[in-house]
C-alpha positions as CSV (number, residue, x, y, z in Angstrom):
1,M,-3.9,-3.1,-22.5
2,A,-7.6,-3.1,-21.5
3,T,-10.1,-3.2,-24.1
4,A,-13.3,-0.7,-25.1
5,S,-15.5,-3.1,-23.2
6,E,-13.3,-3.0,-20.4
7,R,-12.7,0.6,-19.8
8,L,-16.5,1.0,-19.9
9,N,-17.0,-1.2,-17.1
10,R,-14.6,0.5,-14.9
11,V,-16.7,3.2,-14.8
12,M,-20.2,1.8,-14.1
13,P,-22.4,2.3,-11.1
14,S,-21.5,-0.8,-9.3
15,K,-17.9,0.5,-9.1
16,F,-18.6,3.2,-6.4
17,P,-20.5,3.3,-3.5
18,T,-23.8,3.8,-2.7
19,P,-24.6,7.5,-2.3
20,Y,-27.1,8.6,0.5
21,T,-29.4,11.2,-1.1
22,E,-29.2,13.5,1.9
23,I,-25.3,13.6,2.1
24,F,-24.8,13.6,-1.7
25,A,-27.1,17.0,-1.8
26,L,-25.1,18.5,1.1
27,G,-22.1,17.8,-0.2
28,S,-23.3,19.4,-3.5
29,Q,-24.1,22.4,-2.0
30,L,-20.9,22.5,0.1
31,F,-18.8,21.8,-3.1
32,F,-20.0,25.3,-4.6
33,D,-20.2,27.4,-1.3
34,P,-17.2,28.8,0.0
35,V,-18.0,28.8,3.8
36,L,-15.6,26.1,3.9
37,S,-12.5,28.3,3.0
38,G,-10.5,29.8,5.3
39,N,-11.4,33.6,4.1
40,D,-14.9,32.4,2.8
41,N,-13.6,33.5,-0.9
42,I,-13.2,30.1,-2.6
43,A,-15.0,26.9,-2.9
44,C,-14.0,23.4,-4.3
45,A,-15.7,24.4,-7.4
46,T,-13.4,27.3,-7.8
47,C,-10.6,24.7,-8.8
48,H,-12.7,22.1,-9.6
49,H,-15.4,23.5,-11.7
50,P,-17.7,21.6,-13.9
51,A,-17.4,23.7,-16.7
52,L,-13.4,23.0,-16.8
53,R,-14.3,19.7,-16.6
54,S,-13.6,19.4,-12.6
55,G,-10.4,20.7,-12.8
56,D,-9.3,24.3,-13.5
57,A,-7.2,24.1,-16.5
58,M,-4.0,25.2,-14.9
59,S,-1.0,23.1,-15.0
60,L,-0.8,24.8,-11.2
61,S,-4.0,26.4,-9.6
62,I,-3.9,30.0,-8.6
63,G,-6.4,29.3,-5.5
64,Y,-7.2,31.6,-2.5
65,G,-7.4,35.3,-3.2
66,R,-8.3,35.8,-6.5
67,L,-11.6,35.8,-9.1
68,G,-12.7,34.0,-11.8
69,L,-12.1,30.2,-13.1
70,G,-9.3,28.9,-14.8
71,R,-6.9,30.8,-16.7
72,L,-9.1,34.1,-16.4
73,R,-8.6,33.7,-12.6
74,E,-6.9,37.1,-11.6
75,V,-6.3,39.4,-8.7
76,V,-8.9,41.7,-7.9
77,N,-8.5,44.7,-5.5
78,G,-4.9,44.0,-4.1
79,N,-6.7,40.6,-2.8
80,A,-3.4,39.0,-3.6
81,P,-2.6,36.2,-1.0
82,K,0.3,36.3,1.0
83,A,1.2,33.0,0.4
84,C,-0.2,29.8,-1.9
85,I,0.0,26.1,-1.4
86,S,0.9,24.8,-4.4
87,R,-1.4,22.3,-5.8
88,N,-2.3,20.9,-9.1
89,A,-6.5,20.7,-9.4
90,L,-6.9,17.4,-10.6
91,A,-10.0,16.8,-12.5
92,L,-12.3,14.5,-10.4
93,F,-13.8,12.5,-12.4
94,N,-14.6,8.8,-11.3
95,L,-12.1,9.3,-8.3
96,G,-14.6,7.8,-6.0
97,A,-14.7,4.3,-7.5
98,W,-13.8,1.5,-5.3
99,E,-10.3,1.0,-7.3
100,F,-9.0,4.2,-6.5
101,S,-7.0,3.6,-3.5
102,V,-4.4,6.2,-3.5
103,M,-4.7,9.7,-3.6
104,F,-2.4,12.0,-4.1
105,H,1.1,12.1,-6.1
106,D,3.0,11.2,-3.1
107,G,0.7,8.5,-1.6
108,R,0.1,10.4,1.6
109,V,-3.7,9.3,1.5
110,H,-4.1,5.3,1.0
111,L,-6.4,2.8,1.9
112,N,-4.7,0.4,4.6
113,R,-6.3,-1.6,7.4
114,E,-3.7,-0.6,9.9
115,P,-4.6,3.1,10.7
116,M,-8.2,3.9,12.4
117,Y,-10.8,4.0,10.3
118,G,-8.4,2.2,7.2
119,V,-7.1,5.1,5.8
120,A,-3.6,6.3,6.1
121,M,-3.9,9.9,6.6
122,P,-0.5,12.5,6.8
123,D,0.6,12.5,10.6
124,D,-1.2,15.8,11.6
125,R,-4.5,15.0,10.1
126,T,-6.8,12.1,11.3
127,L,-10.1,11.0,10.4
128,E,-12.7,11.2,12.6
129,R,-15.1,8.3,11.5
130,T,-15.1,5.8,8.3
131,V,-15.3,7.0,5.2
132,P,-16.2,4.6,2.1
133,T,-13.3,5.6,-0.3
134,A,-9.6,7.2,-0.3
135,F,-11.0,10.1,-2.1
136,A,-13.6,10.6,0.6
137,A,-10.7,11.1,3.1
138,Q,-8.4,13.0,1.2
139,N,-11.7,15.8,0.6
140,I,-10.6,17.2,4.4
141,L,-7.3,18.0,3.6
142,P,-7.8,21.1,1.6
143,I,-10.5,22.2,4.1
144,L,-7.8,21.8,6.9
145,S,-5.0,23.5,4.8
């Protein structure tokens, strides 16, 4: 079992890729902007909101077609989706650290030297360039869904 000191060392800045100011600023803006969603009504922050500790306080996320955050999310004006993709909005704290090399419960995104760009992705989803971590690679999947 790790000591308190060892646990604290896991979240030190040296455990993360060096952020590029311009990319960080763009990513922050896009995180709160619904422009990346298929119907322009949901942003990453809808399910990973800072006020809800970067999750959504739900065991199974409600997702698009509704308004509000977390347990207060509800259908408005009959805007219920025709189909839902079952997902749990995992809290995002520290997932960008180097030590997290596998994403999702089934490991469908993981660091691997064999695929192009060093990250194994689902068959129908490929990366177009190198990304610094498995977390960075998995971020593209909700957008493509």
